[in-house]
DOLO-444582 format. One line per field, with one value per residue (C-alpha): x, z, y. Coordinates in steps of 0.5 Angstrom, whole numbers, plus 500, padded with zeros to 3 digits. Each point is the difference from the previous one (the first is absolute). Example, Ala and Ser with C-alpha at 12.3 -4.5 7.8 and 13.67 -1.06 7.14 Angstrom:
! DOLO-444582
c1	(525 / 502)
c3	(516 / 498)
c2	(491 / 507)
//
This chain:
! DOLO-444582
c1	(732 / 504 / 507 / 504 / 505 / 504 / 505 / 506 / 507 / 505 / 503 / 494 / 498 / 503 / 496 / 494 / 501 / 501 / 494 / 496 / 503 / 498 / 492 / 502 / 500 / 503 / 501 / 503 / 504 / 504 / 503 / 505 / 498 / 501 / 496 / 497 / 494 / 497 / 508 / 503 / 506 / 503 / 502 / 504 / 506 / 494 / 496 / 505 / 503 / 504 / 495 / 506 / 503 / 507 / 497 / 497 / 506 / 504 / 495 / 501 / 508 / 499 / 499 / 503 / 507 / 499 / 492 / 501 / 501 / 494 / 495 / 497 / 492 / 497 / 505 / 494 / 502 / 497 / 500 / 494 / 498 / 501 / 502 / 493 / 498 / 493 / 495 / 496 / 496 / 492 / 496 / 493 / 496 / 500 / 507 / 501 / 499 / 505 / 505 / 499 / 502 / 506 / 503 / 497 / 503 / 507 / 500 / 498 / 505 / 497 / 504 / 498 / 503 / 496 / 497 / 493 / 496 / 494 / 493 / 498 / 495 / 502 / 497 / 503 / 506 / 503 / 505 / 504 / 502 / 493 / 496 / 495 / 497 / 497 / 501 / 503 / 505 / 501 / 501)
c3	(384 / 494 / 497 / 496 / 498 / 494 / 497 / 497 / 497 / 505 / 495 / 501 / 508 / 502 / 495 / 503 / 507 / 498 / 496 / 506 / 506 / 495 / 500 / 508 / 500 / 507 / 501 / 493 / 502 / 494 / 499 / 496 / 495 / 494 / 495 / 493 / 496 / 493 / 498 / 503 / 502 / 495 / 499 / 494 / 501 / 498 / 505 / 504 / 499 / 506 / 504 / 499 / 506 / 503 / 502 / 492 / 497 / 504 / 499 / 491 / 502 / 503 / 496 / 493 / 500 / 496 / 502 / 501 / 492 / 499 / 503 / 494 / 500 / 498 / 505 / 504 / 506 / 504 / 507 / 503 / 505 / 500 / 506 / 501 / 506 / 504 / 503 / 505 / 502 / 504 / 498 / 502 / 493 / 498 / 499 / 496 / 493 / 503 / 502 / 494 / 495 / 504 / 498 / 493 / 499 / 504 / 497 / 492 / 495 / 494 / 501 / 502 / 509 / 502 / 504 / 502 / 507 / 502 / 507 / 504 / 505 / 507 / 506 / 505 / 503 / 507 / 504 / 503 / 505 / 502 / 498 / 496 / 493 / 493 / 498 / 507 / 499 / 494 / 503)
c2	(597 / 496 / 497 / 503 / 495 / 503 / 496 / 504 / 501 / 501 / 506 / 504 / 499 / 508 / 503 / 496 / 502 / 507 / 500 / 497 / 504 / 507 / 497 / 499 / 492 / 500 / 491 / 497 / 493 / 498 / 492 / 498 / 495 / 495 / 499 / 498 / 503 / 499 / 503 / 492 / 504 / 501 / 508 / 502 / 505 / 507 / 498 / 500 / 505 / 504 / 496 / 494 / 499 / 498 / 493 / 498 / 503 / 495 / 495 / 501 / 501 / 493 / 496 / 501 / 503 / 507 / 501 / 507 / 501 / 497 / 504 / 503 / 504 / 494 / 494 / 497 / 495 / 495 / 501 / 496 / 505 / 507 / 505 / 504 / 505 / 499 / 505 / 499 / 505 / 498 / 508 / 502 / 499 / 508 / 500 / 495 / 502 / 505 / 496 / 495 / 506 / 502 / 493 / 500 / 506 / 499 / 494 / 499 / 499 / 497 / 493 / 495 / 499 / 506 / 496 / 498 / 503 / 496 / 503 / 495 / 502 / 500 / 497 / 504 / 503 / 502 / 503 / 496 / 506 / 502 / 494 / 504 / 497 / 502 / 507 / 503 / 496 / 503 / 507)
//
């Protein structure tokens, strides 16, 4: 058994859900998180593209009068921590590669902030309702 943890762009969640449903993954948890990585919380308008959400726009416009007209493609902003989504899946060992590939295929844009995937060993799992342990708790 493995624990798959992925940190993803918020705007890629629906594509990720569809990709995982297509390959038959049933148990998935998505969390709202914030963080920063190699990009250090800096985002250019070009990188944000259409995902410059209303909340971020309001932060920018609230910072300087007329900021809306300053949003050129090369303009860069430092937000500190960026909104992301964390996906958590517990999977059978033989399913890990297929799941990871589906996550990569639905999230890879080639830009900073595409995310990270962590694969960790799981010692055990328990289904609370029945008390089943290990692989039986996943089926």
